[in-house]
A tleap script that builds the chain and sets N, CA, C and O, in Angstrom:
source leaprc.protein.ff14SB
mol = sequence {
  NMET VAL ALA ALA THR ALA ILE LYS PRO GLY
  SER GLN ALA SER THR ARG MET PRO ARG ILE
  LEU LEU SER VAL ASP SER LEU ALA ALA LEU
  SER VAL GLY LEU ILE THR LEU LEU ILE THR
  PRO PHE LEU ALA ASP LEU TYR GLY TRP THR
  GLU GLY PHE THR ARG PHE MET ALA ALA VAL
  ASN ILE ALA TYR GLY SER PHE SER GLY VAL
  GLN ALA TRP LEU PHE LEU ARG HIE GLY ARG
  LEU PHE ARG PRO ALA VAL LEU LEU LEU VAL
  ILE ALA ASN ALA ALA TRP ILE GLY HIE CYS
  LEU ALA GLN ILE TRP TYR LEU TYR ASP THR
  ALA THR PHE PHE GLY LEU ALA GLN LEU GLY
  LEU GLU ALA ILE PHE VAL GLY GLY LEU ALA
  ALA LEU GLU ALA LEU TYR VAL LEU PRO LEU
  THR ASP ASP ARG CSER
}
set mol.1.N position { 2.290 135.882 142.463 }
set mol.1.CA position { 2.457 135.080 141.261 }
set mol.1.C position { 1.156 135.144 140.453 }
set mol.1.O position { 0.070 135.014 141.018 }
set mol.2.N position { 1.260 135.338 139.170 }
set mol.2.CA position { 0.112 135.403 138.281 }
set mol.2.C position { -0.191 134.005 137.773 }
set mol.2.O position { 0.694 133.307 137.278 }
set mol.3.N position { -1.430 133.607 137.897 }
set mol.3.CA position { -1.823 132.286 137.413 }
set mol.3.C position { -1.850 132.290 135.894 }
set mol.3.O position { -2.212 133.288 135.270 }
set mol.4.N position { -1.464 131.166 135.306 }
set mol.4.CA position { -1.438 131.055 133.847 }
set mol.4.C position { -2.837 131.205 133.271 }
set mol.4.O position { -2.988 131.644 132.130 }
set mol.5.N position { -3.862 130.848 134.036 }
set mol.5.CA position { -5.227 130.930 133.534 }
set mol.5.C position { -5.738 132.370 133.494 }
set mol.5.O position { -6.770 132.634 132.877 }
set mol.6.N position { -5.028 133.315 134.148 }
set mol.6.CA position { -5.456 134.708 134.134 }
set mol.6.C position { -5.223 135.354 132.775 }
set mol.6.O position { -5.787 136.410 132.486 }
set mol.7.N position { -4.413 134.742 131.955 }
set mol.7.CA position { -4.125 135.263 130.621 }
set mol.7.C position { -5.065 134.590 129.637 }
set mol.7.O position { -5.250 133.374 129.671 }
set mol.8.N position { -5.647 135.379 128.773 }
set mol.8.CA position { -6.562 134.836 127.780 }
set mol.8.C position { -5.830 133.899 126.827 }
set mol.8.O position { -4.879 134.328 126.173 }
set mol.9.N position { -6.241 132.626 126.722 }
set mol.9.CA position { -5.602 131.719 125.773 }
set mol.9.C position { -5.692 132.265 124.351 }
set mol.9.O position { -6.729 132.780 123.931 }
set mol.10.N position { -4.596 132.142 123.627 }
set mol.10.CA position { -4.564 132.597 122.249 }
set mol.10.C position { -4.142 134.043 122.100 }
set mol.10.O position { -3.852 134.494 120.992 }
set mol.11.N position { -4.104 134.781 123.209 }
set mol.11.CA position { -3.674 136.176 123.123 }
set mol.11.C position { -2.161 136.232 122.969 }
set mol.11.O position { -1.454 135.260 123.237 }
set mol.12.N position { -1.683 137.388 122.534 }
set mol.12.CA position { -0.237 137.548 122.353 }
set mol.12.C position { 0.491 137.386 123.682 }
set mol.12.O position { 1.588 136.830 123.728 }
set mol.13.N position { -0.122 137.875 124.772 }
set mol.13.CA position { 0.497 137.759 126.094 }
set mol.13.C position { 0.624 136.306 126.519 }
set mol.13.O position { 1.584 135.938 127.195 }
set mol.14.N position { -0.335 135.478 126.129 }
set mol.14.CA position { -0.295 134.079 126.557 }
set mol.14.C position { 0.747 133.272 125.799 }
set mol.14.O position { 1.166 132.214 126.268 }
set mol.15.N position { 1.170 133.749 124.642 }
set mol.15.CA position { 2.142 132.983 123.855 }
set mol.15.C position { 3.556 133.534 123.950 }
set mol.15.O position { 4.498 132.874 123.510 }
set mol.16.N position { 3.727 134.708 124.504 }
set mol.16.CA position { 5.063 135.319 124.547 }
set mol.16.C position { 6.034 134.515 125.407 }
set mol.16.O position { 7.123 134.171 124.946 }
set mol.17.N position { 5.662 134.214 126.641 }
set mol.17.CA position { 6.563 133.507 127.547 }
set mol.17.C position { 6.905 132.110 127.028 }
set mol.17.O position { 8.082 131.749 127.038 }
set mol.18.N position { 5.939 131.303 126.577 }
set mol.18.CA position { 6.307 129.989 126.030 }
set mol.18.C position { 7.238 130.090 124.824 }
set mol.18.O position { 8.155 129.281 124.683 }
set mol.19.N position { 7.013 131.073 123.955 }
set mol.19.CA position { 7.908 131.252 122.799 }
set mol.19.C position { 9.319 131.551 123.256 }
set mol.19.O position { 10.279 130.976 122.743 }
set mol.20.N position { 9.449 132.444 124.213 }
set mol.20.CA position { 10.774 132.804 124.724 }
set mol.20.C position { 11.431 131.605 125.393 }
set mol.20.O position { 12.589 131.291 125.117 }
set mol.21.N position { 10.694 130.938 126.271 }
set mol.21.CA position { 11.266 129.802 127.004 }
set mol.21.C position { 11.700 128.679 126.075 }
set mol.21.O position { 12.807 128.155 126.209 }
set mol.22.N position { 10.842 128.306 125.139 }
set mol.22.CA position { 11.185 127.213 124.224 }
set mol.22.C position { 12.351 127.597 123.322 }
set mol.22.O position { 13.198 126.760 123.010 }
set mol.23.N position { 12.398 128.844 122.908 }
set mol.23.CA position { 13.509 129.290 122.062 }
set mol.23.C position { 14.820 129.309 122.835 }
set mol.23.O position { 15.839 128.829 122.337 }
set mol.24.N position { 14.805 129.856 124.041 }
set mol.24.CA position { 16.015 129.882 124.872 }
set mol.24.C position { 16.460 128.461 125.184 }
set mol.24.O position { 17.649 128.149 125.110 }
set mol.25.N position { 15.513 127.604 125.531 }
set mol.25.CA position { 15.814 126.208 125.853 }
set mol.25.C position { 16.544 125.539 124.693 }
set mol.25.O position { 17.585 124.911 124.886 }
set mol.26.N position { 16.002 125.675 123.507 }
set mol.26.CA position { 16.593 125.037 122.335 }
set mol.26.C position { 17.927 125.662 121.947 }
set mol.26.O position { 18.918 124.957 121.755 }
set mol.27.N position { 17.950 126.984 121.833 }
set mol.27.CA position { 19.173 127.657 121.384 }
set mol.27.C position { 20.319 127.486 122.375 }
set mol.27.O position { 21.471 127.338 121.966 }
set mol.28.N position { 20.021 127.504 123.659 }
set mol.28.CA position { 21.071 127.314 124.666 }
set mol.28.C position { 21.668 125.917 124.549 }
set mol.28.O position { 22.889 125.760 124.521 }
set mol.29.N position { 20.813 124.908 124.483 }
set mol.29.CA position { 21.312 123.530 124.402 }
set mol.29.C position { 22.075 123.289 123.104 }
set mol.29.O position { 23.148 122.686 123.118 }
set mol.30.N position { 21.534 123.753 121.990 }
set mol.30.CA position { 22.213 123.552 120.707 }
set mol.30.C position { 23.550 124.279 120.652 }
set mol.30.O position { 24.548 123.709 120.210 }
set mol.31.N position { 23.578 125.521 121.093 }
set mol.31.CA position { 24.833 126.272 121.015 }
set mol.31.C position { 25.884 125.697 121.953 }
set mol.31.O position { 27.044 125.565 121.564 }
set mol.32.N position { 25.508 125.353 123.174 }
set mol.32.CA position { 26.462 124.749 124.110 }
set mol.32.C position { 26.956 123.414 123.567 }
set mol.32.O position { 28.149 123.118 123.627 }
set mol.33.N position { 26.041 122.610 123.039 }
set mol.33.CA position { 26.435 121.311 122.493 }
set mol.33.C position { 27.391 121.432 121.325 }
set mol.33.O position { 28.395 120.722 121.266 }
set mol.34.N position { 27.088 122.327 120.393 }
set mol.34.CA position { 27.948 122.485 119.217 }
set mol.34.C position { 29.307 123.074 119.575 }
set mol.34.O position { 30.334 122.619 119.071 }
set mol.35.N position { 29.319 124.076 120.435 }
set mol.35.CA position { 30.600 124.665 120.850 }
set mol.35.C position { 31.429 123.639 121.609 }
set mol.35.O position { 32.633 123.518 121.381 }
set mol.36.N position { 30.792 122.906 122.504 }
set mol.36.CA position { 31.507 121.868 123.261 }
set mol.36.C position { 32.093 120.826 122.324 }
set mol.36.O position { 33.229 120.390 122.509 }
set mol.37.N position { 31.333 120.430 121.332 }
set mol.37.CA position { 31.817 119.440 120.369 }
set mol.37.C position { 33.003 119.988 119.575 }
set mol.37.O position { 33.966 119.264 119.321 }
set mol.38.N position { 32.939 121.246 119.190 }
set mol.38.CA position { 34.010 121.851 118.394 }
set mol.38.C position { 35.310 122.030 119.175 }
set mol.38.O position { 36.394 121.933 118.601 }
set mol.39.N position { 35.212 122.287 120.461 }
set mol.39.CA position { 36.430 122.525 121.251 }
set mol.39.C position { 36.580 121.490 122.373 }
set mol.39.O position { 37.042 121.809 123.469 }
set mol.40.N position { 36.188 120.264 122.086 }
set mol.40.CA position { 36.248 119.190 123.079 }
set mol.40.C position { 37.611 119.056 123.752 }
set mol.40.O position { 37.661 119.031 124.981 }
set mol.41.N position { 38.726 118.969 123.009 }
set mol.41.CA position { 40.019 118.792 123.698 }
set mol.41.C position { 40.332 119.927 124.681 }
set mol.41.O position { 40.813 119.684 125.788 }
set mol.42.N position { 40.057 121.153 124.268 }
set mol.42.CA position { 40.309 122.304 125.141 }
set mol.42.C position { 39.459 122.229 126.406 }
set mol.42.O position { 39.970 122.395 127.514 }
set mol.43.N position { 38.144 121.974 126.236 }
set mol.43.CA position { 37.255 121.929 127.394 }
set mol.43.C position { 37.563 120.744 128.301 }
set mol.43.O position { 37.479 120.861 129.524 }
set mol.44.N position { 37.918 119.606 127.712 }
set mol.44.CA position { 38.263 118.440 128.530 }
set mol.44.C position { 39.440 118.772 129.450 }
set mol.44.O position { 39.432 118.407 130.626 }
set mol.45.N position { 40.443 119.459 128.919 }
set mol.45.CA position { 41.587 119.882 129.745 }
set mol.45.C position { 41.171 120.920 130.786 }
set mol.45.O position { 41.538 120.817 131.956 }
set mol.46.N position { 40.410 121.910 130.356 }
set mol.46.CA position { 39.984 122.978 131.260 }
set mol.46.C position { 39.137 122.431 132.410 }
set mol.46.O position { 39.296 122.843 133.559 }
set mol.47.N position { 38.242 121.505 132.089 }
set mol.47.CA position { 37.311 120.972 133.080 }
set mol.47.C position { 37.855 119.777 133.858 }
set mol.47.O position { 37.304 119.413 134.897 }
set mol.48.N position { 38.935 119.164 133.362 }
set mol.48.CA position { 39.442 117.962 134.014 }
set mol.48.C position { 38.559 116.754 133.747 }
set mol.48.O position { 38.496 115.829 134.556 }
set mol.49.N position { 37.876 116.770 132.604 }
set mol.49.CA position { 37.017 115.665 132.198 }
set mol.49.C position { 37.733 114.857 131.129 }
set mol.49.O position { 38.697 115.329 130.526 }
set mol.50.N position { 37.262 113.639 130.897 }
set mol.50.CA position { 37.771 112.883 129.755 }
set mol.50.C position { 37.139 113.456 128.491 }
set mol.50.O position { 36.082 114.085 128.545 }
set mol.51.N position { 37.794 113.232 127.359 }
set mol.51.CA position { 37.203 113.699 126.096 }
set mol.51.C position { 35.901 112.961 125.809 }
set mol.51.O position { 34.971 113.537 125.246 }
set mol.52.N position { 35.832 111.693 126.194 }
set mol.52.CA position { 34.601 110.930 125.987 }
set mol.52.C position { 33.428 111.524 126.757 }
set mol.52.O position { 32.332 111.658 126.212 }
set mol.53.N position { 33.649 111.877 128.008 }
set mol.53.CA position { 32.588 112.486 128.814 }
set mol.53.C position { 32.210 113.856 128.252 }
set mol.53.O position { 31.034 114.219 128.230 }
set mol.54.N position { 33.197 114.606 127.805 }
set mol.54.CA position { 32.932 115.926 127.229 }
set mol.54.C position { 32.093 115.793 125.957 }
set mol.54.O position { 31.164 116.571 125.741 }
set mol.55.N position { 32.420 114.812 125.118 }
set mol.55.CA position { 31.621 114.574 123.902 }
set mol.55.C position { 30.208 114.103 124.259 }
set mol.55.O position { 29.243 114.473 123.590 }
set mol.56.N position { 30.089 113.291 125.306 }
set mol.56.CA position { 28.770 112.842 125.766 }
set mol.56.C position { 27.911 114.045 126.160 }
set mol.56.O position { 26.746 114.139 125.772 }
set mol.57.N position { 28.489 114.954 126.925 }
set mol.57.CA position { 27.751 116.153 127.342 }
set mol.57.C position { 27.315 116.964 126.115 }
set mol.57.O position { 26.198 117.479 126.067 }
set mol.58.N position { 28.207 117.067 125.131 }
set mol.58.CA position { 27.875 117.791 123.899 }
set mol.58.C position { 26.740 117.099 123.154 }
set mol.58.O position { 25.797 117.754 122.709 }
set mol.59.N position { 26.827 115.788 123.019 }
set mol.59.CA position { 25.816 115.036 122.266 }
set mol.59.C position { 24.441 115.134 122.918 }
set mol.59.O position { 23.437 115.304 122.226 }
set mol.60.N position { 24.391 115.029 124.233 }
set mol.60.CA position { 23.101 115.131 124.927 }
set mol.60.C position { 22.513 116.526 124.735 }
set mol.60.O position { 21.313 116.664 124.500 }
set mol.61.N position { 23.338 117.550 124.832 }
set mol.61.CA position { 22.847 118.914 124.619 }
set mol.61.C position { 22.318 119.102 123.202 }
set mol.61.O position { 21.282 119.739 123.010 }
set mol.62.N position { 23.010 118.560 122.218 }
set mol.62.CA position { 22.557 118.682 120.827 }
set mol.62.C position { 21.244 117.933 120.624 }
set mol.62.O position { 20.330 118.450 119.982 }
set mol.63.N position { 21.143 116.726 121.163 }
set mol.63.CA position { 19.907 115.944 121.018 }
set mol.63.C position { 18.738 116.653 121.701 }
set mol.63.O position { 17.662 116.786 121.119 }
set mol.64.N position { 18.950 117.102 122.923 }
set mol.64.CA position { 17.892 117.789 123.653 }
set mol.64.C position { 17.508 119.094 122.947 }
set mol.64.O position { 16.325 119.393 122.791 }
set mol.65.N position { 18.504 119.860 122.527 }
set mol.65.CA position { 18.236 121.120 121.842 }
set mol.65.C position { 17.467 120.923 120.548 }
set mol.65.O position { 16.636 121.753 120.179 }
set mol.66.N position { 17.743 119.826 119.861 }
set mol.66.CA position { 17.012 119.524 118.623 }
set mol.66.C position { 15.549 119.236 118.920 }
set mol.66.O position { 14.664 119.753 118.238 }
set mol.67.N position { 15.285 118.410 119.939 }
set mol.67.CA position { 13.900 118.092 120.301 }
set mol.67.C position { 13.173 119.346 120.779 }
set mol.67.O position { 12.038 119.602 120.377 }
set mol.68.N position { 13.818 120.114 121.626 }
set mol.68.CA position { 13.225 121.346 122.122 }
set mol.68.C position { 12.974 122.324 120.973 }
set mol.68.O position { 11.961 123.023 120.951 }
set mol.69.N position { 13.901 122.365 120.027 }
set mol.69.CA position { 13.748 123.238 118.868 }
set mol.69.C position { 12.565 122.861 118.000 }
set mol.69.O position { 11.870 123.731 117.476 }
set mol.70.N position { 12.337 121.574 117.848 }
set mol.70.CA position { 11.166 121.116 117.088 }
set mol.70.C position { 9.892 121.578 117.787 }
set mol.70.O position { 8.948 122.017 117.130 }
set mol.71.N position { 9.861 121.482 119.113 }
set mol.71.CA position { 8.676 121.927 119.853 }
set mol.71.C position { 8.479 123.435 119.693 }
set mol.71.O position { 7.355 123.903 119.510 }
set mol.72.N position { 9.568 124.183 119.764 }
set mol.72.CA position { 9.479 125.638 119.585 }
set mol.72.C position { 8.983 125.972 118.181 }
set mol.72.O position { 8.122 126.835 118.010 }
set mol.73.N position { 9.526 125.289 117.181 }
set mol.73.CA position { 9.122 125.548 115.797 }
set mol.73.C position { 7.640 125.216 115.597 }
set mol.73.O position { 6.910 125.989 114.976 }
set mol.74.N position { 7.197 124.070 116.120 }
set mol.74.CA position { 5.786 123.698 115.986 }
set mol.74.C position { 4.877 124.727 116.655 }
set mol.74.O position { 3.813 125.062 116.136 }
set mol.75.N position { 5.310 125.219 117.808 }
set mol.75.CA position { 4.510 126.221 118.504 }
set mol.75.C position { 4.481 127.531 117.725 }
set mol.75.O position { 3.425 128.150 117.592 }
set mol.76.N position { 5.625 127.955 117.214 }
set mol.76.CA position { 5.671 129.198 116.439 }
set mol.76.C position { 4.885 129.072 115.143 }
set mol.76.O position { 4.233 130.021 114.708 }
set mol.77.N position { 4.951 127.911 114.537 }
set mol.77.CA position { 4.310 127.698 113.231 }
set mol.77.C position { 2.806 127.466 113.357 }
set mol.77.O position { 2.018 128.023 112.593 }
set mol.78.N position { 2.415 126.633 114.336 }
set mol.78.CA position { 1.014 126.213 114.431 }
set mol.78.C position { 0.302 126.722 115.680 }
set mol.78.O position { -0.918 126.598 115.788 }
set mol.79.N position { 1.051 127.296 116.628 }
set mol.79.CA position { 0.431 127.829 117.831 }
set mol.79.C position { -0.092 126.783 118.789 }
set mol.79.O position { -0.937 127.077 119.634 }
set mol.80.N position { 0.405 125.555 118.665 }
set mol.80.CA position { -0.067 124.480 119.552 }
set mol.80.C position { 1.105 123.867 120.293 }
set mol.80.O position { 2.210 123.740 119.764 }
set mol.81.N position { 0.833 123.495 121.519 }
set mol.81.CA position { 1.797 122.777 122.345 }
set mol.81.C position { 1.184 121.439 122.715 }
set mol.81.O position { 0.017 121.376 123.101 }
set mol.82.N position { 1.941 120.394 122.604 }
set mol.82.CA position { 1.434 119.068 122.900 }
set mol.82.C position { 1.924 118.625 124.273 }
set mol.82.O position { 3.126 118.582 124.538 }
set mol.83.N position { 0.967 118.294 125.140 }
set mol.83.CA position { 1.267 117.968 126.530 }
set mol.83.C position { 2.370 116.923 126.685 }
set mol.83.O position { 3.284 117.153 127.477 }
set mol.84.N position { 2.345 115.784 125.979 }
set mol.84.CA position { 3.415 114.797 126.178 }
set mol.84.C position { 4.803 115.348 125.843 }
set mol.84.O position { 5.777 115.027 126.524 }
set mol.85.N position { 4.896 116.160 124.815 }
set mol.85.CA position { 6.196 116.720 124.424 }
set mol.85.C position { 6.699 117.712 125.469 }
set mol.85.O position { 7.879 117.700 125.817 }
set mol.86.N position { 5.819 118.562 125.966 }
set mol.86.CA position { 6.225 119.537 126.979 }
set mol.86.C position { 6.560 118.829 128.289 }
set mol.86.O position { 7.520 119.197 128.966 }
set mol.87.N position { 5.774 117.817 128.646 }
set mol.87.CA position { 6.102 117.030 129.842 }
set mol.87.C position { 7.473 116.392 129.709 }
set mol.87.O position { 8.241 116.348 130.671 }
set mol.88.N position { 7.780 115.898 128.519 }
set mol.88.CA position { 9.091 115.293 128.288 }
set mol.88.C position { 10.207 116.324 128.462 }
set mol.88.O position { 11.255 116.004 129.024 }
set mol.89.N position { 10.001 117.540 127.994 }
set mol.89.CA position { 10.997 118.601 128.181 }
set mol.89.C position { 11.216 118.887 129.666 }
set mol.89.O position { 12.354 118.991 130.124 }
set mol.90.N position { 10.126 119.012 130.408 }
set mol.90.CA position { 10.221 119.314 131.839 }
set mol.90.C position { 10.909 118.165 132.579 }
set mol.90.O position { 11.783 118.397 133.414 }
set mol.91.N position { 10.515 116.936 132.275 }
set mol.91.CA position { 11.111 115.768 132.938 }
set mol.91.C position { 12.582 115.627 132.567 }
set mol.91.O position { 13.410 115.315 133.423 }
set mol.92.N position { 12.913 115.854 131.302 }
set mol.92.CA position { 14.315 115.749 130.868 }
set mol.92.C position { 15.179 116.789 131.580 }
set mol.92.O position { 16.288 116.482 132.016 }
set mol.93.N position { 14.677 118.013 131.699 }
set mol.93.CA position { 15.432 119.043 132.418 }
set mol.93.C position { 15.600 118.674 133.886 }
set mol.93.O position { 16.681 118.840 134.451 }
set mol.94.N position { 14.536 118.176 134.501 }
set mol.94.CA position { 14.625 117.781 135.908 }
set mol.94.C position { 15.594 116.611 136.089 }
set mol.94.O position { 16.364 116.584 137.049 }
set mol.95.N position { 15.557 115.658 135.179 }
set mol.95.CA position { 16.482 114.519 135.259 }
set mol.95.C position { 17.924 114.971 135.056 }
set mol.95.O position { 18.843 114.422 135.665 }
set mol.96.N position { 18.118 115.969 134.204 }
set mol.96.CA position { 19.480 116.462 133.940 }
set mol.96.C position { 20.077 117.126 135.179 }
set mol.96.O position { 21.295 117.125 135.359 }
set mol.97.N position { 19.222 117.692 136.033 }
set mol.97.CA position { 19.706 118.223 137.310 }
set mol.97.C position { 20.367 117.093 138.091 }
set mol.97.O position { 21.479 117.242 138.598 }
set mol.98.N position { 19.671 115.962 138.183 }
set mol.98.CA position { 20.216 114.806 138.895 }
set mol.98.C position { 21.513 114.319 138.288 }
set mol.98.O position { 22.450 113.965 139.005 }
set mol.99.N position { 21.570 114.301 136.962 }
set mol.99.CA position { 22.796 113.878 136.281 }
set mol.99.C position { 23.950 114.811 136.644 }
set mol.99.O position { 25.035 114.351 136.999 }
set mol.100.N position { 23.719 116.111 136.555 }
set mol.100.CA position { 24.787 117.080 136.847 }
set mol.100.C position { 25.263 116.950 138.291 }
set mol.100.O position { 26.466 116.962 138.552 }
set mol.101.N position { 24.335 116.826 139.219 }
set mol.101.CA position { 24.720 116.699 140.628 }
set mol.101.C position { 25.450 115.384 140.888 }
set mol.101.O position { 26.408 115.350 141.660 }
set mol.102.N position { 25.008 114.311 140.253 }
set mol.102.CA position { 25.704 113.025 140.402 }
set mol.102.C position { 27.120 113.112 139.842 }
set mol.102.O position { 28.050 112.541 140.411 }
set mol.103.N position { 27.284 113.820 138.735 }
set mol.103.CA position { 28.617 113.960 138.146 }
set mol.103.C position { 29.528 114.832 139.013 }
set mol.103.O position { 30.734 114.594 139.081 }
set mol.104.N position { 28.959 115.830 139.667 }
set mol.104.CA position { 29.768 116.628 140.602 }
set mol.104.C position { 30.323 115.716 141.688 }
set mol.104.O position { 31.507 115.780 142.020 }
set mol.105.N position { 29.468 114.875 142.232 }
set mol.105.CA position { 29.897 113.945 143.283 }
set mol.105.C position { 30.936 112.963 142.733 }
set mol.105.O position { 31.965 112.725 143.365 }
set mol.106.N position { 30.664 112.400 141.565 }
set mol.106.CA position { 31.540 111.382 140.974 }
set mol.106.C position { 32.890 111.967 140.553 }
set mol.106.O position { 33.922 111.323 140.742 }
set mol.107.N position { 32.898 113.156 139.996 }
set mol.107.CA position { 34.119 113.762 139.449 }
set mol.107.C position { 34.826 114.705 140.424 }
set mol.107.O position { 35.803 115.357 140.057 }
set mol.108.N position { 34.346 114.777 141.640 }
set mol.108.CA position { 34.862 115.755 142.600 }
set mol.108.C position { 36.386 115.711 142.752 }
set mol.108.O position { 37.023 116.760 142.846 }
set mol.109.N position { 36.969 114.528 142.777 }
set mol.109.CA position { 38.417 114.397 142.986 }
set mol.109.C position { 39.246 114.604 141.722 }
set mol.109.O position { 40.454 114.823 141.812 }
set mol.110.N position { 38.622 114.539 140.547 }
set mol.110.CA position { 39.403 114.621 139.308 }
set mol.110.C position { 39.108 115.864 138.476 }
set mol.110.O position { 39.982 116.338 137.750 }
set mol.111.N position { 37.906 116.393 138.568 }
set mol.111.CA position { 37.544 117.573 137.772 }
set mol.111.C position { 38.149 118.827 138.392 }
set mol.111.O position { 38.431 118.880 139.589 }
set mol.112.N position { 38.338 119.826 137.550 }
set mol.112.CA position { 38.827 121.117 138.035 }
set mol.112.C position { 37.657 121.919 138.609 }
set mol.112.O position { 36.496 121.528 138.492 }
set mol.113.N position { 37.992 123.035 139.224 }
set mol.113.CA position { 36.961 123.950 139.715 }
set mol.113.C position { 36.012 124.328 138.580 }
set mol.113.O position { 34.797 124.383 138.771 }
set mol.114.N position { 36.575 124.589 137.394 }
set mol.114.CA position { 35.755 124.998 136.249 }
set mol.114.C position { 34.806 123.882 135.809 }
set mol.114.O position { 33.660 124.152 135.448 }
set mol.115.N position { 35.268 122.649 135.837 }
set mol.115.CA position { 34.420 121.521 135.469 }
set mol.115.C position { 33.276 121.329 136.446 }
set mol.115.O position { 32.138 121.092 136.040 }
set mol.116.N position { 33.576 121.433 137.736 }
set mol.116.CA position { 32.534 121.296 138.753 }
set mol.116.C position { 31.566 122.478 138.700 }
set mol.116.O position { 30.356 122.305 138.850 }
set mol.117.N position { 32.106 123.674 138.485 }
set mol.117.CA position { 31.253 124.862 138.392 }
set mol.117.C position { 30.330 124.776 137.179 }
set mol.117.O position { 29.160 125.150 137.259 }
set mol.118.N position { 30.851 124.287 136.062 }
set mol.118.CA position { 30.024 124.157 134.854 }
set mol.118.C position { 28.848 123.227 135.129 }
set mol.118.O position { 27.714 123.532 134.760 }
set mol.119.N position { 29.116 122.095 135.776 }
set mol.119.CA position { 28.043 121.150 136.093 }
set mol.119.C position { 27.034 121.761 137.061 }
set mol.119.O position { 25.827 121.582 136.898 }
set mol.120.N position { 27.522 122.478 138.059 }
set mol.120.CA position { 26.623 123.112 139.016 }
set mol.120.C position { 25.763 124.191 138.384 }
set mol.120.O position { 24.562 124.269 138.641 }
set mol.121.N position { 26.383 125.021 137.557 }
set mol.121.CA position { 25.626 126.080 136.885 }
set mol.121.C position { 24.632 125.508 135.878 }
set mol.121.O position { 23.536 126.042 135.707 }
set mol.122.N position { 25.018 124.422 135.215 }
set mol.122.CA position { 24.080 123.790 134.279 }
set mol.122.C position { 22.880 123.221 135.029 }
set mol.122.O position { 21.750 123.308 134.549 }
set mol.123.N position { 23.121 122.638 136.203 }
set mol.123.CA position { 22.014 122.115 137.011 }
set mol.123.C position { 21.054 123.239 137.402 }
set mol.123.O position { 19.836 123.068 137.346 }
set mol.124.N position { 21.600 124.376 137.794 }
set mol.124.CA position { 20.760 125.523 138.166 }
set mol.124.C position { 19.979 126.033 136.953 }
set mol.124.O position { 18.785 126.316 137.054 }
set mol.125.N position { 20.654 126.149 135.810 }
set mol.125.CA position { 20.014 126.653 134.588 }
set mol.125.C position { 18.865 125.751 134.139 }
set mol.125.O position { 17.763 126.235 133.880 }
set mol.126.N position { 19.116 124.441 134.047 }
set mol.126.CA position { 18.058 123.546 133.574 }
set mol.126.C position { 16.958 123.387 134.619 }
set mol.126.O position { 15.804 123.136 134.274 }
set mol.127.N position { 17.312 123.533 135.895 }
set mol.127.CA position { 16.281 123.512 136.932 }
set mol.127.C position { 15.338 124.691 136.791 }
set mol.127.O position { 14.123 124.552 136.935 }
set mol.128.N position { 15.911 125.852 136.509 }
set mol.128.CA position { 15.083 127.030 136.264 }
set mol.128.C position { 14.201 126.856 135.043 }
set mol.128.O position { 13.027 127.228 135.056 }
set mol.129.N position { 14.772 126.287 133.983 }
set mol.129.CA position { 13.970 126.038 132.778 }
set mol.129.C position { 12.841 125.059 133.060 }
set mol.129.O position { 11.714 125.266 132.610 }
set mol.130.N position { 13.131 123.997 133.798 }
set mol.130.CA position { 12.092 123.011 134.122 }
set mol.130.C position { 10.949 123.681 134.882 }
set mol.130.O position { 9.778 123.461 134.574 }
set mol.131.N position { 11.294 124.496 135.868 }
set mol.131.CA position { 10.266 125.171 136.663 }
set mol.131.C position { 9.462 126.150 135.813 }
set mol.131.O position { 8.233 126.174 135.891 }
set mol.132.N position { 10.143 126.954 135.006 }
set mol.132.CA position { 9.446 127.940 134.180 }
set mol.132.C position { 8.590 127.281 133.105 }
set mol.132.O position { 7.487 127.746 132.821 }
set mol.133.N position { 9.088 126.205 132.505 }
set mol.133.CA position { 8.291 125.508 131.493 }
set mol.133.C position { 7.073 124.850 132.131 }
set mol.133.O position { 5.999 124.831 131.530 }
set mol.134.N position { 7.225 124.311 133.338 }
set mol.134.CA position { 6.075 123.721 134.033 }
set mol.134.C position { 5.053 124.799 134.393 }
set mol.134.O position { 3.847 124.555 134.347 }
set mol.135.N position { 5.530 125.973 134.745 }
set mol.135.CA position { 4.650 127.061 135.170 }
set mol.135.C position { 3.980 127.783 134.005 }
set mol.135.O position { 2.789 128.088 134.071 }
set mol.136.N position { 4.729 128.059 132.944 }
set mol.136.CA position { 4.211 128.898 131.864 }
set mol.136.C position { 3.866 128.164 130.570 }
set mol.136.O position { 3.000 128.611 129.818 }
set mol.137.N position { 4.529 127.055 130.309 }
set mol.137.CA position { 4.299 126.369 129.037 }
set mol.137.C position { 3.287 125.242 129.205 }
set mol.137.O position { 2.361 125.118 128.403 }
set mol.138.N position { 3.450 124.435 130.220 }
set mol.138.CA position { 2.570 123.283 130.419 }
set mol.138.C position { 1.089 123.650 130.512 }
set mol.138.O position { 0.263 122.936 129.944 }
set mol.139.N position { 0.712 124.737 131.205 }
set mol.139.CA position { -0.714 125.083 131.267 }
set mol.139.C position { -1.330 125.422 129.908 }
set mol.139.O position { -2.552 125.386 129.763 }
set mol.140.N position { -0.513 125.749 128.921 }
set mol.140.CA position { -1.043 126.112 127.605 }
set mol.140.C position { -1.072 124.941 126.632 }
set mol.140.O position { -1.385 125.116 125.454 }
set mol.141.N position { -0.746 123.749 127.122 }
set mol.141.CA position { -0.711 122.599 126.220 }
set mol.141.C position { -2.109 122.181 125.816 }
set mol.141.O position { -3.093 122.448 126.505 }
set mol.142.N position { -2.160 121.525 124.689 }
set mol.142.CA position { -3.407 121.017 124.144 }
set mol.142.C position { -3.758 119.736 124.885 }
set mol.142.O position { -3.046 118.739 124.769 }
set mol.143.N position { -4.847 119.752 125.644 }
set mol.143.CA position { -5.247 118.578 126.428 }
set mol.143.C position { -5.682 117.406 125.556 }
set mol.143.O position { -5.773 116.277 126.039 }
set mol.144.N position { -5.949 117.657 124.295 }
set mol.144.CA position { -6.389 116.576 123.406 }
set mol.144.C position { -5.242 115.702 122.950 }
set mol.144.O position { -5.469 114.650 122.352 }
set mol.145.N position { -4.003 116.119 123.223 }
set mol.145.CA position { -2.862 115.334 122.745 }
set mol.145.C position { -2.454 114.293 123.753 }
set mol.145.O position { -1.509 113.540 123.515 }
savepdb mol mol.pdb
quit
C-alpha cells in the first residue's frame, strides 16, 4: 500500500484520486436518487418496498449526492478539501452501511431478492467509498479548517 504522504501535495498525482472519488461519490448518489425518484412505483414493486421507503432512499441519495457534489466542485475549483466536510462524507457513508444492513434485517420477510440485493450491494459500495475517501481524500484535507 502506498502512503498518501509519499505523493507530493499539490501535484497532479495527489489530486487525481480525490477528484475521481468525490466525482464518483456525487454522481452515483445523484443519479441513483433521481432515477429512483422517477421510477418509484416500478422499483417499489420490483424490490418489495413501500413507495414511501423507496422515496426516502431516493431523497437521501439526492441530499448526500448534492453535498458530496459541492465538495467535489470546491475541490476542483479551489484545490482545497476541508477536513470537517470530508469527515462528514466518510461518516455518512459508514453510517449508511449500518442503515442498509438494518433494512435487510427489517425487510427480510417482505422485500424481494432484488430489494435485499440492492441494499446489500449499496452497503458494499458505500463501504468501499468510505474506506477509499478515508485513505486517499482525508489525508489531503486542509488542517486549518
